[in-house]
KELOBA-723530 format. One record per residue: chain; residue number from 1; x, y, z of N, C-alpha, C in turn. Coordinates in pm, 1 decimal, padded with zeros to 6 digits, always signed. Layout:
// KELOBA-723530
+-------+-----+----------+----------+----------+----------+----------+----------+----------+----------+----------+
! kette !  nr !     n_c1 !     n_c2 !     n_c3 !    ca_c1 !    ca_c2 !    ca_c3 !     c_c1 !     c_c2 !     c_c3 !
+-------+-----+----------+----------+----------+----------+----------+----------+----------+----------+----------+
!     A ! NUM !        X !        Y !        Z !        X !        Y !        Z !        X !        Y !        Z !
...
+-------+-----+----------+----------+----------+----------+----------+----------+----------+----------+----------+
// end
This chain:
// KELOBA-723530
+-------+-----+----------+----------+----------+----------+----------+----------+----------+----------+----------+
! kette !  nr !     n_c1 !     n_c2 !     n_c3 !    ca_c1 !    ca_c2 !    ca_c3 !     c_c1 !     c_c2 !     c_c3 !
+-------+-----+----------+----------+----------+----------+----------+----------+----------+----------+----------+
!     A !   1 ! +00084.4 ! -00117.7 ! +00000.0 ! +00000.0 ! +00000.0 ! +00000.0 ! +00088.7 ! +00123.7 ! +00000.0 !
!     A !   2 ! +00059.9 ! +00218.5 ! -00088.1 ! +00138.4 ! +00341.2 ! -00088.8 ! +00075.0 ! +00443.4 ! +00006.4 !
!     A !   3 ! +00140.5 ! +00558.1 ! +00021.3 ! +00095.4 ! +00656.7 ! +00118.7 ! -00046.5 ! +00704.1 ! +00091.4 !
!     A !   4 ! -00077.5 ! +00738.4 ! -00033.0 ! -00210.1 ! +00792.9 ! -00063.1 ! -00320.2 ! +00691.1 ! -00033.8 !
!     A !   5 ! -00294.6 ! +00563.8 ! -00059.8 ! -00392.7 ! +00459.7 ! -00028.3 ! -00411.4 ! +00446.0 ! +00122.8 !
!     A !   6 ! -00300.8 ! +00444.4 ! +00195.6 ! -00308.2 ! +00433.1 ! +00341.4 ! -00379.6 ! +00553.9 ! +00401.5 !
!     A !   7 ! -00344.8 ! +00672.1 ! +00354.8 ! -00407.0 ! +00794.2 ! +00407.1 ! -00557.4 ! +00795.2 ! +00379.1 !
!     A !   8 ! -00595.8 ! +00758.8 ! +00258.5 ! -00738.2 ! +00757.8 ! +00223.4 ! -00814.5 ! +00653.6 ! +00305.4 !
!     A !   9 ! -00753.3 ! +00539.1 ! +00326.5 ! -00819.9 ! +00431.3 ! +00400.3 ! -00830.6 ! +00461.1 ! +00549.5 !
!     A !  10 ! -00730.2 ! +00524.6 ! +00607.1 ! -00725.7 ! +00544.5 ! +00752.3 ! -00776.7 ! +00680.0 ! +00798.9 !
!     A !  11 ! -00787.8 ! +00776.0 ! +00709.2 ! -00825.2 ! +00911.9 ! +00747.1 ! -00954.4 ! +00919.1 ! +00829.3 !
!     A !  12 ! -01065.7 ! +00858.1 ! +00785.9 ! -01188.2 ! +00868.5 ! +00866.5 ! -01171.8 ! +00814.6 ! +01009.1 !
!     A !  13 ! -01102.9 ! +00703.3 ! +01023.5 ! -01082.3 ! +00646.6 ! +01157.7 ! -00991.5 ! +00737.0 ! +01241.5 !
!     A !  14 ! -00892.3 ! +00797.0 ! +01180.2 ! -00803.8 ! +00887.3 ! +01253.3 ! -00880.3 ! +01012.3 ! +01299.6 !
!     A !  15 ! -00968.5 ! +01063.8 ! +01214.5 ! -01049.0 ! +01180.4 ! +01253.9 ! -01139.7 ! +01143.8 ! +01370.6 !
!     A !  16 ! -01204.2 ! +01028.8 ! +01363.4 ! -01291.3 ! +00985.9 ! +01473.0 ! -01211.6 ! +00967.4 ! +01601.8 !
!     A !  17 ! -01091.5 ! +00911.1 ! +01590.1 ! -01007.9 ! +00893.5 ! +01709.2 ! -00971.8 ! +01028.9 ! +01770.2 !
!     A !  18 ! -00939.2 ! +01126.0 ! +01685.4 ! -00905.2 ! +01259.8 ! +01735.3 ! -01025.2 ! +01323.9 ! +01804.5 !
!     A !  19 ! -01145.3 ! +01303.4 ! +01750.2 ! -01266.0 ! +01355.7 ! +01813.7 ! -01286.7 ! +01288.4 ! +01949.0 !
!     A !  20 ! -01267.9 ! +01158.4 ! +01954.0 ! -01283.8 ! +01086.3 ! +02081.1 ! -01178.3 ! +01127.1 ! +02183.5 !
!     A !  21 ! -01062.3 ! +01168.6 ! +02136.4 ! -00959.3 ! +01217.3 ! +02227.9 ! -00995.7 ! +01353.6 ! +02285.9 !
!     A !  22 ! -01087.1 ! +01425.1 ! +02219.4 ! -01132.2 ! +01552.3 ! +02273.9 ! -01125.3 ! +01670.5 ! +02180.9 !
!     A !  23 ! -01094.5 ! +01649.4 ! +02055.5 ! -01087.2 ! +01760.0 ! +01960.2 ! -01223.5 ! +01789.7 ! +01899.6 !
!     A !  24 ! -01255.0 ! +01916.5 ! +01879.3 ! -01372.4 ! +01948.7 ! +01798.1 ! -01347.5 ! +01897.6 ! +01656.0 !
!     A !  25 ! -01453.4 ! +01872.1 ! +01582.6 ! -01441.7 ! +01811.2 ! +01449.4 ! -01343.7 ! +01886.8 ! +01359.0 !
!     A !  26 ! -01353.5 ! +02018.8 ! +01354.1 ! -01264.2 ! +02095.2 ! +01265.2 ! -01118.4 ! +02081.0 ! +01307.6 !
!     A !  27 ! -01093.8 ! +02082.0 ! +01438.1 ! -00956.6 ! +02065.1 ! +01485.9 ! -00908.9 ! +01921.6 ! +01465.8 !
!     A !  28 ! -00999.6 ! +01826.4 ! +01474.7 ! -00963.4 ! +01687.1 ! +01448.4 ! -00916.1 ! +01671.4 ! +01304.4 !
!     A !  29 ! -00986.0 ! +01735.5 ! +01212.2 ! -00946.0 ! +01731.9 ! +01070.8 ! -00805.2 ! +01790.3 ! +01055.0 !
!     A !  30 ! -00780.9 ! +01904.6 ! +01119.4 ! -00648.3 ! +01966.8 ! +01112.6 ! -00541.9 ! +01878.8 ! +01175.9 !
!     A !  31 ! -00575.2 ! +01818.9 ! +01289.2 ! -00481.4 ! +01731.9 ! +01358.9 ! -00443.2 ! +01611.9 ! +01272.1 !
!     A !  32 ! -00542.1 ! +01552.7 ! +01208.3 ! -00515.8 ! +01437.6 ! +01120.9 ! -00432.2 ! +01481.3 ! +01001.1 !
!     A !  33 ! -00461.8 ! +01598.7 ! +00947.2 ! -00382.0 ! +01649.8 ! +00835.7 ! -00235.7 ! +01666.3 ! +00877.4 !
!     A !  34 ! -00215.3 ! +01719.7 ! +00996.2 ! -00079.6 ! +01735.1 ! +01049.2 ! -00012.7 ! +01598.6 ! +01065.7 !
!     A !  35 ! -00086.3 ! +01503.5 ! +01123.1 ! -00031.2 ! +01368.7 ! +01144.6 ! +00002.0 ! +01301.8 ! +01011.9 !
!     A !  36 ! -00085.5 ! +01316.2 ! +00913.7 ! -00058.0 ! +01254.8 ! +00782.8 ! +00060.1 ! +01321.8 ! +00712.8 !
!     A !  37 ! +00074.6 ! +01452.1 ! +00731.4 ! +00190.8 ! +01521.5 ! +00674.3 ! +00320.0 ! +01469.1 ! +00737.4 !
!     A !  38 ! +00317.3 ! +01447.4 ! +00868.5 ! +00435.1 ! +01391.2 ! +00935.4 ! +00460.9 ! +01248.3 ! +00889.3 !
!     A !  39 ! +00353.6 ! +01172.9 ! +00869.6 ! +00369.4 ! +01035.7 ! +00820.3 ! +00427.8 ! +01035.7 ! +00679.9 !
!     A !  40 ! +00386.3 ! +01130.0 ! +00598.6 ! +00440.3 ! +01138.5 ! +00462.4 ! +00589.2 ! +01169.6 ! +00465.0 !
!     A !  41 ! +00627.7 ! +01262.9 ! +00553.9 ! +00770.0 ! +01298.5 ! +00564.1 ! +00854.9 ! +01180.0 ! +00610.9 !
!     A !  42 ! +00796.3 ! +01090.0 ! +00689.5 ! +00871.3 ! +00972.6 ! +00734.8 ! +00813.6 ! +00845.3 ! +00673.2 !
!     A !  43 ! +00768.0 ! +00855.5 ! +00549.5 ! +00699.5 ! +00743.4 ! +00486.4 ! +00782.3 ! +00615.6 ! +00485.1 !
!     A !  44 ! +00911.0 ! +00624.3 ! +00466.1 ! +00995.9 ! +00503.1 ! +00462.7 ! +00985.6 ! +00427.1 ! +00595.5 !
!     A !  45 ! +00985.5 ! +00499.8 ! +00707.0 ! +00972.7 ! +00434.6 ! +00837.9 ! +00832.9 ! +00377.8 ! +00858.0 !
!     A !  46 ! +00731.6 ! +00452.3 ! +00815.1 ! +00593.5 ! +00404.1 ! +00829.4 ! +00575.1 ! +00277.7 ! +00745.9 !
!     A !  47 ! +00623.2 ! +00283.4 ! +00623.7 ! +00610.2 ! +00172.1 ! +00529.2 ! +00679.3 ! +00046.2 ! +00580.4 !
!     A !  48 ! +00793.6 ! +00063.8 ! +00645.5 ! +00870.3 ! -00050.5 ! +00695.4 ! +00824.8 ! -00097.2 ! +00833.6 !
!     A !  49 ! +00739.7 ! -00019.6 ! +00896.8 ! +00694.4 ! -00054.6 ! +01031.8 ! +00617.2 ! -00185.7 ! +01029.1 !
!     A !  50 ! +00636.1 ! -00262.3 ! +01134.5 ! +00564.2 ! -00389.3 ! +01147.6 ! +00413.6 ! -00365.7 ! +01156.0 !
!     A !  51 ! +00374.4 ! -00258.0 ! +01222.3 ! +00233.6 ! -00221.1 ! +01239.0 ! +00213.2 ! -00076.2 ! +01192.3 !
!     A !  52 ! +00190.3 ! -00053.3 ! +01063.5 ! +00173.8 ! +00084.5 ! +01015.5 ! +00059.3 ! +00159.6 ! +01083.8 !
!     A !  53 ! -00049.0 ! +00089.1 ! +01116.9 ! -00160.3 ! +00155.9 ! +01185.4 ! -00115.7 ! +00208.2 ! +01321.3 !
!     A !  54 ! -00044.6 ! +00128.2 ! +01395.5 ! +00004.6 ! +00171.5 ! +01526.5 ! +00098.5 ! +00290.9 ! +01510.6 !
!     A !  55 ! +00179.2 ! +00289.3 ! +01406.1 ! +00270.4 ! +00400.7 ! +01379.5 ! +00190.4 ! +00528.2 ! +01353.8 !
!     A !  56 ! +00081.4 ! +00517.3 ! +01273.2 ! -00003.3 ! +00633.8 ! +01245.7 ! -00068.0 ! +00687.0 ! +01373.3 !
!     A !  57 ! -00115.0 ! +00596.6 ! +01457.4 ! -00176.2 ! +00640.8 ! +01582.8 ! -00072.3 ! +00703.1 ! +01676.3 !
!     A !  58 ! +00050.5 ! +00657.2 ! +01671.2 ! +00157.7 ! +00720.0 ! +01749.6 ! +00176.8 ! +00863.9 ! +01705.0 !
!     A !  59 ! +00182.6 ! +00884.0 ! +01574.5 ! +00199.0 ! +01019.3 ! +01520.4 ! +00079.9 ! +01105.5 ! +01559.2 !
!     A !  60 ! -00041.5 ! +01052.2 ! +01545.7 ! -00162.0 ! +01126.5 ! +01580.4 ! -00162.1 ! +01163.8 ! +01728.5 !
!     A !  61 ! -00130.8 ! +01068.7 ! +01813.1 ! -00131.2 ! +01093.4 ! +01957.4 ! -00026.3 ! +01197.7 ! +01995.5 !
!     A !  62 ! +00091.6 ! +01191.2 ! +01935.7 ! +00193.8 ! +01291.6 ! +01963.7 ! +00149.3 ! +01430.2 ! +01917.9 !
!     A !  63 ! +00084.4 ! +01438.2 ! +01802.1 ! +00033.0 ! +01566.6 ! +01753.1 ! -00076.3 ! +01618.8 ! +01846.3 !
!     A !  64 ! -00162.3 ! +01527.7 ! +01896.3 ! -00268.6 ! +01567.0 ! +01989.4 ! -00208.7 ! +01620.0 ! +02119.0 !
!     A !  65 ! -00107.6 ! +01552.0 ! +02170.0 ! -00043.6 ! +01597.6 ! +02294.1 ! +00020.5 ! +01734.3 ! +02275.1 !
!     A !  66 ! +00085.4 ! +01755.3 ! +02160.3 ! +00144.5 ! +01886.3 ! +02131.3 ! +00036.9 ! +01994.3 ! +02127.2 !
!     A !  67 ! -00076.4 ! +01963.0 ! +02065.5 ! -00187.0 ! +02059.5 ! +02057.4 ! -00242.6 ! +02089.9 ! +02196.3 !
!     A !  68 ! -00250.6 ! +01989.6 ! +02282.4 ! -00301.1 ! +02009.8 ! +02419.4 ! -00207.6 ! +02099.0 ! +02500.3 !
!     A !  69 ! -00079.4 ! +02092.0 ! +02471.7 ! +00014.4 ! +02179.1 ! +02543.5 ! -00012.2 ! +02324.9 ! +02508.2 !
!     A !  70 ! -00046.8 ! +02349.7 ! +02381.9 ! -00073.8 ! +02485.2 ! +02337.5 ! -00212.8 ! +02532.6 ! +02379.1 !
!     A !  71 ! -00309.2 ! +02438.7 ! +02383.0 ! -00448.6 ! +02473.9 ! +02414.9 ! -00510.0 ! +02357.8 ! +02492.3 !
!     A !  72 ! -00493.8 ! +02357.1 ! +02623.9 ! -00533.3 ! +02240.2 ! +02703.0 ! -00682.4 ! +02213.1 ! +02712.2 !
!     A !  73 ! -00767.6 ! +02313.7 ! +02705.6 ! -00911.1 ! +02292.0 ! +02720.4 ! -00978.9 ! +02291.4 ! +02584.3 !
!     A !  74 ! -00997.4 ! +02173.0 ! +02530.0 ! -01063.8 ! +02160.8 ! +02401.4 ! -01213.2 ! +02142.8 ! +02424.2 !
!     A !  75 ! -01297.3 ! +02224.2 ! +02357.7 ! -01441.5 ! +02212.4 ! +02377.9 ! -01498.0 ! +02086.8 ! +02313.8 !
!     A !  76 ! -01612.0 ! +02042.7 ! +02364.4 ! -01680.3 ! +01927.2 ! +02307.4 ! -01761.9 ! +01969.3 ! +02186.8 !
!     A !  77 ! -01764.2 ! +01886.5 ! +02086.0 ! -01852.6 ! +01903.0 ! +01970.9 ! -01962.7 ! +01800.5 ! +01980.7 !
!     A !  78 ! -02065.6 ! +01820.1 ! +01903.4 ! -02171.6 ! +01720.7 ! +01892.5 ! -02118.1 ! +01604.4 ! +01810.3 !
!     A !  79 ! -02138.6 ! +01483.7 ! +01856.1 ! -02087.5 ! +01365.3 ! +01788.6 ! -02179.5 ! +01317.3 ! +01676.7 !
!     A !  80 ! -02297.4 ! +01377.2 ! +01662.9 ! -02395.5 ! +01324.0 ! +01568.7 ! -02345.4 ! +01323.1 ! +01425.5 !
!     A !  81 ! -02256.9 ! +01415.7 ! +01387.5 ! -02207.3 ! +01414.9 ! +01250.0 ! -02109.1 ! +01300.6 ! +01224.7 !
!     A !  82 ! -02065.1 ! +01233.6 ! +01329.0 ! -01972.9 ! +01121.8 ! +01312.2 ! -02043.7 ! +00987.0 ! +01311.7 !
!     A !  83 ! -02169.5 ! +00985.3 ! +01342.2 ! -02244.2 ! +00861.0 ! +01344.1 ! -02281.8 ! +00826.4 ! +01200.4 !
!     A !  84 ! -02250.5 ! +00704.6 ! +01159.6 ! -02274.7 ! +00663.8 ! +01021.5 ! -02421.7 ! +00667.6 ! +00983.2 !
!     A !  85 ! -02511.1 ! +00641.3 ! +01077.1 ! -02654.0 ! +00639.6 ! +01049.4 ! -02723.5 ! +00733.6 ! +01147.9 !
!     A !  86 ! -02729.6 ! +00864.3 ! +01112.9 ! -02780.8 ! +00962.2 ! +01208.9 ! -02926.3 ! +00942.9 ! +01246.5 !
!     A !  87 ! -03001.4 ! +00860.6 ! +01173.0 ! -03141.1 ! +00839.4 ! +01207.2 ! -03157.8 ! +00747.2 ! +01326.9 !
!     A !  88 ! -03052.7 ! +00688.4 ! +01373.2 ! -03059.5 ! +00604.0 ! +01492.4 ! -03030.8 ! +00689.7 ! +01615.2 !
!     A !  89 ! -03136.1 ! +00742.3 ! +01672.6 ! -03124.9 ! +00834.7 ! +01785.4 ! -03052.1 ! +00771.1 ! +01903.0 !
!     A !  90 ! -03080.9 ! +00645.2 ! +01930.8 ! -03017.9 ! +00576.9 ! +02044.4 ! -02866.0 ! +00572.9 ! +02028.6 !
!     A !  91 ! -02819.4 ! +00540.6 ! +01907.5 ! -02674.4 ! +00538.4 ! +01882.3 ! -02614.6 ! +00675.8 ! +01900.1 !
!     A !  92 ! -02684.2 ! +00777.3 ! +01853.5 ! -02633.7 ! +00912.9 ! +01865.3 ! -02623.2 ! +00953.4 ! +02011.8 !
!     A !  93 ! -02727.6 ! +00926.7 ! +02088.5 ! -02724.3 ! +00961.0 ! +02231.2 ! -02613.3 ! +00886.6 ! +02303.4 !
!     A !  94 ! -02597.6 ! +00759.4 ! +02271.8 ! -02490.8 ! +00681.4 ! +02333.2 ! -02354.8 ! +00736.8 ! +02293.7 !
!     A !  95 ! -02338.1 ! +00770.3 ! +02166.2 ! -02211.1 ! +00826.1 ! +02118.6 ! -02175.5 ! +00955.7 ! +02187.9 !
!     A !  96 ! -02272.5 ! +01042.5 ! +02202.7 ! -02249.1 ! +01169.8 ! +02271.3 ! -02214.9 ! +01144.8 ! +02417.5 !
!     A !  97 ! -02286.9 ! +01053.7 ! +02482.9 ! -02260.6 ! +01023.0 ! +02624.0 ! -02120.5 ! +00965.2 ! +02642.4 !
!     A !  98 ! -02079.8 ! +00876.6 ! +02552.9 ! -01945.3 ! +00818.5 ! +02562.3 ! -01840.7 ! +00927.2 ! +02540.4 !
!     A !  99 ! -01862.5 ! +01011.9 ! +02442.1 ! -01767.9 ! +01120.1 ! +02413.6 ! -01753.7 ! +01212.7 ! +02532.9 !
!     A ! 100 ! -01865.3 ! +01247.8 ! +02594.9 ! -01860.9 ! +01335.4 ! +02711.9 ! -01793.2 ! +01265.9 ! +02829.3 !
!     A ! 101 ! -01817.9 ! +01136.2 ! +02845.5 ! -01752.2 ! +01060.4 ! +02953.0 ! -01601.5 ! +01054.5 ! +02928.9 !
!     A ! 102 ! -01561.1 ! +01033.9 ! +02804.2 ! -01418.4 ! +01032.9 ! +02771.4 ! -01355.5 ! +01168.8 ! +02801.8 !
!     A ! 103 ! -01427.4 ! +01275.4 ! +02773.7 ! -01375.0 ! +01410.1 ! +02797.2 ! -01352.2 ! +01436.9 ! +02945.8 !
!     A ! 104 ! -01429.0 ! +01369.4 ! +03031.8 ! -01412.2 ! +01388.0 ! +03176.4 ! -01297.6 ! +01304.4 ! +03233.5 !
!     A ! 105 ! -01244.6 ! +01213.3 ! +03155.5 ! -01137.2 ! +01124.9 ! +03203.6 ! -01001.6 ! +01193.1 ! +03198.7 !
!     A ! 106 ! -00910.5 ! +01137.0 ! +03274.0 ! -00771.8 ! +01180.6 ! +03264.8 ! -00720.8 ! +01146.1 ! +03125.3 !
!     A ! 107 ! -00634.5 ! +01229.1 ! +03067.7 ! -00586.6 ! +01205.0 ! +02930.5 ! -00525.7 ! +01066.2 ! +02909.4 !
!     A ! 108 ! -00451.6 ! +01015.2 ! +03007.0 ! -00387.7 ! +00884.4 ! +02987.7 ! -00491.9 ! +00771.7 ! +02982.3 !
!     A ! 109 ! -00602.7 ! +00788.8 ! +03052.1 ! -00710.2 ! +00688.9 ! +03044.6 ! -00783.4 ! +00699.0 ! +02910.8 !
!     A ! 110 ! -00809.0 ! +00821.7 ! +02867.7 ! -00874.0 ! +00843.1 ! +02739.1 ! -00789.3 ! +00785.0 ! +02626.0 !
!     A ! 111 ! -00659.7 ! +00809.0 ! +02630.6 ! -00569.8 ! +00758.5 ! +02526.9 ! -00576.8 ! +00607.0 ! +02515.8 !
!     A ! 112 ! -00567.1 ! +00540.2 ! +02629.6 ! -00563.0 ! +00393.8 ! +02626.6 ! -00695.8 ! +00336.4 ! +02577.1 !
!     A ! 113 ! -00808.5 ! +00395.9 ! +02615.4 ! -00937.8 ! +00345.7 ! +02568.1 ! -00956.2 ! +00367.8 ! +02418.4 !
!     A ! 114 ! -00918.9 ! +00484.8 ! +02371.6 ! -00933.4 ! +00512.9 ! +02228.1 ! -00844.4 ! +00419.5 ! +02146.6 !
!     A ! 115 ! -00722.5 ! +00398.9 ! +02190.8 ! -00631.3 ! +00311.5 ! +02116.4 ! -00673.9 ! +00164.9 ! +02122.6 !
!     A ! 116 ! -00715.7 ! +00119.6 ! +02241.9 ! -00753.0 ! -00022.2 ! +02258.2 ! -00885.2 ! -00056.1 ! +02191.4 !
!     A ! 117 ! -00986.7 ! +00025.6 ! +02214.5 ! -01120.9 ! -00013.1 ! +02173.7 ! -01172.3 ! +00057.3 ! +02049.0 !
!     A ! 118 ! -01129.8 ! +00178.4 ! +02023.9 ! -01172.7 ! +00241.7 ! +01899.4 ! -01077.1 ! +00206.6 ! +01786.1 !
!     A ! 119 ! -00946.9 ! +00224.9 ! +01809.7 ! -00848.5 ! +00193.8 ! +01706.0 ! -00825.4 ! +00043.6 ! +01693.6 !
!     A ! 120 ! -00873.5 ! -00032.8 ! +01792.8 ! -00864.1 ! -00178.3 ! +01792.7 ! -00719.6 ! -00227.6 ! +01788.2 !
!     A ! 121 ! -00633.2 ! -00157.7 ! +01863.3 ! -00493.8 ! -00200.0 ! +01872.1 ! -00480.4 ! -00301.8 ! +01985.3 !
!     A ! 122 ! -00388.6 ! -00393.5 ! +01968.6 ! -00363.4 ! -00493.0 ! +02073.0 ! -00290.8 ! -00426.0 ! +02190.2 !
!     A ! 123 ! -00281.7 ! -00496.8 ! +02300.7 ! -00209.1 ! -00444.1 ! +02417.0 ! -00064.3 ! -00414.0 ! +02377.4 !
!     A ! 124 ! -00002.1 ! -00505.1 ! +02302.9 ! +00136.7 ! -00483.2 ! +02260.6 ! +00150.1 ! -00360.2 ! +02171.7 !
!     A ! 125 ! +00053.6 ! -00339.9 ! +02081.7 ! +00058.2 ! -00222.7 ! +01995.2 ! +00039.1 ! -00094.7 ! +02075.7 !
!     A ! 126 ! -00052.2 ! -00097.4 ! +02173.2 ! -00072.3 ! +00019.6 ! +02258.5 ! +00055.0 ! +00047.0 ! +02338.7 !
!     A ! 127 ! +00120.9 ! -00057.6 ! +02383.7 ! +00248.8 ! -00041.4 ! +02454.7 ! +00350.0 ! +00031.4 ! +02366.4 !
!     A ! 128 ! +00354.9 ! -00007.9 ! +02239.1 ! +00447.3 ! +00057.4 ! +02146.0 ! +00409.6 ! +00203.6 ! +02123.5 !
!     A ! 129 ! +00280.2 ! +00230.5 ! +02104.6 ! +00234.5 ! +00367.1 ! +02078.5 ! +00261.1 ! +00457.3 ! +02198.4 !
!     A ! 130 ! +00225.4 ! +00410.2 ! +02317.3 ! +00238.9 ! +00492.2 ! +02437.4 ! +00375.1 ! +00480.2 ! +02504.7 !
!     A ! 131 ! +00455.9 ! +00385.3 ! +02456.3 ! +00588.6 ! +00358.6 ! +02514.8 ! +00576.7 ! +00325.7 ! +02664.0 !
!     A ! 132 ! +00487.4 ! +00230.7 ! +02691.0 ! +00462.3 ! +00186.2 ! +02828.7 ! +00472.4 ! +00034.7 ! +02835.8 !
!     A ! 133 ! +00503.0 ! -00019.5 ! +02953.9 ! +00503.1 ! -00165.3 ! +02969.3 ! +00359.5 ! -00219.6 ! +02968.4 !
!     A ! 134 ! +00343.6 ! -00347.9 ! +02934.0 ! +00209.7 ! -00408.6 ! +02926.3 ! +00128.4 ! -00395.3 ! +03055.3 !
!     A ! 135 ! +00191.7 ! -00410.8 ! +03169.2 ! +00119.9 ! -00400.3 ! +03295.9 ! +00057.1 ! -00263.1 ! +03315.6 !
!     A ! 136 ! +00127.5 ! -00159.7 ! +03274.7 ! +00075.0 ! -00024.1 ! +03287.3 ! -00043.5 ! -00002.9 ! +03194.4 !
!     A ! 137 ! -00031.8 ! -00053.3 ! +03071.0 ! -00142.3 ! -00040.9 ! +02975.4 ! -00264.6 ! -00114.7 ! +03028.3 !
!     A ! 138 ! -00244.0 ! -00235.3 ! +03080.9 ! -00356.2 ! -00314.5 ! +03132.9 ! -00420.3 ! -00247.0 ! +03253.6 !
!     A ! 139 ! -00340.5 ! -00192.4 ! +03344.4 ! -00398.6 ! -00129.2 ! +03462.8 ! -00469.6 ! +00000.8 ! +03426.8 !
!     A ! 140 ! -00413.0 ! +00077.3 ! +03333.9 ! -00481.6 ! +00199.4 ! +03289.3 ! -00613.6 ! +00165.0 ! +03221.1 !
!     A ! 141 ! -00612.0 ! +00058.3 ! +03142.1 ! -00734.1 ! +00015.7 ! +03074.2 ! -00839.8 ! -00023.6 ! +03176.5 !
!     A ! 142 ! -00800.4 ! -00101.3 ! +03275.9 ! -00895.5 ! -00144.6 ! +03378.6 ! -00952.2 ! -00025.0 ! +03454.4 !
!     A ! 143 ! -00866.4 ! +00070.1 ! +03491.8 ! -00913.9 ! +00188.2 ! +03564.3 ! -01005.5 ! +00273.8 ! +03477.0 !
!     A ! 144 ! -00969.2 ! +00287.9 ! +03350.8 ! -01050.9 ! +00368.7 ! +03259.7 ! -01186.5 ! +00304.4 ! +03235.6 !
!     A ! 145 ! -01188.3 ! +00173.4 ! +03218.5 ! -01315.9 ! +00103.9 ! +03199.6 ! -01402.9 ! +00113.6 ! +03324.3 !
!     A ! 146 ! -01340.3 ! +00105.6 ! +03440.9 ! -01415.9 ! +00119.7 ! +03565.8 ! -01475.1 ! +00260.0 ! +03576.2 !
!     A ! 147 ! -01398.1 ! +00360.5 ! +03540.3 ! -01447.7 ! +00498.2 ! +03543.4 ! -01560.5 ! +00517.0 ! +03442.0 !
!     A ! 148 ! -01545.5 ! +00457.7 ! +03326.7 ! -01648.8 ! +00466.9 ! +03223.7 ! -01777.2 ! +00398.0 ! +03269.4 !
!     A ! 149 ! -01763.3 ! +00282.7 ! +03331.4 ! -01880.3 ! +00209.3 ! +03380.5 ! -01950.1 ! +00285.1 ! +03493.4 !
!     A ! 150 ! -01872.6 ! +00356.8 ! +03571.6 ! -01929.8 ! +00431.0 ! +03684.5 ! -01991.4 ! +00563.8 ! +03641.9 !
!     A ! 151 ! -01962.5 ! +00607.1 ! +03521.4 ! -02012.1 ! +00735.9 ! +03474.4 ! -02163.7 ! +00730.0 ! +03456.2 !
!     A ! 152 ! -02234.9 ! +00807.2 ! +03531.5 ! -02381.6 ! +00805.1 ! +03529.6 ! -02440.2 ! +00853.4 ! +03398.6 !
!     A ! 153 ! -02367.7 ! +00936.4 ! +03323.2 ! -02420.9 ! +00987.2 ! +03196.4 ! -02438.9 ! +00875.7 ! +03095.8 !
!     A ! 154 ! -02360.5 ! +00769.5 ! +03107.0 ! -02372.2 ! +00658.0 ! +03013.1 ! -02476.1 ! +00558.8 ! +03063.0 !
!     A ! 155 ! -02477.4 ! +00538.1 ! +03193.0 ! -02570.3 ! +00440.7 ! +03250.7 ! -02713.5 ! +00488.7 ! +03239.8 !
!     A ! 156 ! -02736.4 ! +00615.1 ! +03273.7 ! -02873.3 ! +00666.8 ! +03268.9 ! -02880.0 ! +00782.0 ! +03168.9 !
!     A ! 157 ! -02944.5 ! +00758.4 ! +03059.4 ! -02965.2 ! +00860.8 ! +02958.2 ! -03103.2 ! +00920.7 ! +02974.9 !
!     A ! 158 ! -03118.3 ! +01049.6 ! +02942.0 ! -03250.8 ! +01108.5 ! +02953.1 ! -03347.0 ! +01043.8 ! +02854.8 !
!     A ! 159 ! -03474.2 ! +01027.8 ! +02896.6 ! -03570.7 ! +00964.6 ! +02807.3 ! -03646.0 ! +01065.0 ! +02724.6 !
+-------+-----+----------+----------+----------+----------+----------+----------+----------+----------+----------+
// end
């Protein structure tokens, strides 16, 4: 797969991941553009990487962290434009509730959940992306899932 094919195939998922990390949609688009530009500049390394997807998420996460240093409080956007089938109100409400719950989490918990469950990276891949040992990734995941389960906005939605 060449760069343009990889970028076209992964761009929507990268934008969604950036939104789940806490970026408004427009900033998520910019963040992904920045990450893809960096990936293009280091295309030989990305191409040779054992896990190119994990490499892309590493670049995206580093760009997100850099953006947070410059502007730490990113506002929430409505998630409804990211739902593939907007006529499913229940999915939209759940998506918004999950996004808001993620926004209330500590950044390291949000990162691990987005990488593990949205990006569908393995524990080993998340370890590579975050440069953490497996035990730390597993414990952060467990704590983040517990916090997510305890979040009342997800458990009880308005009727």
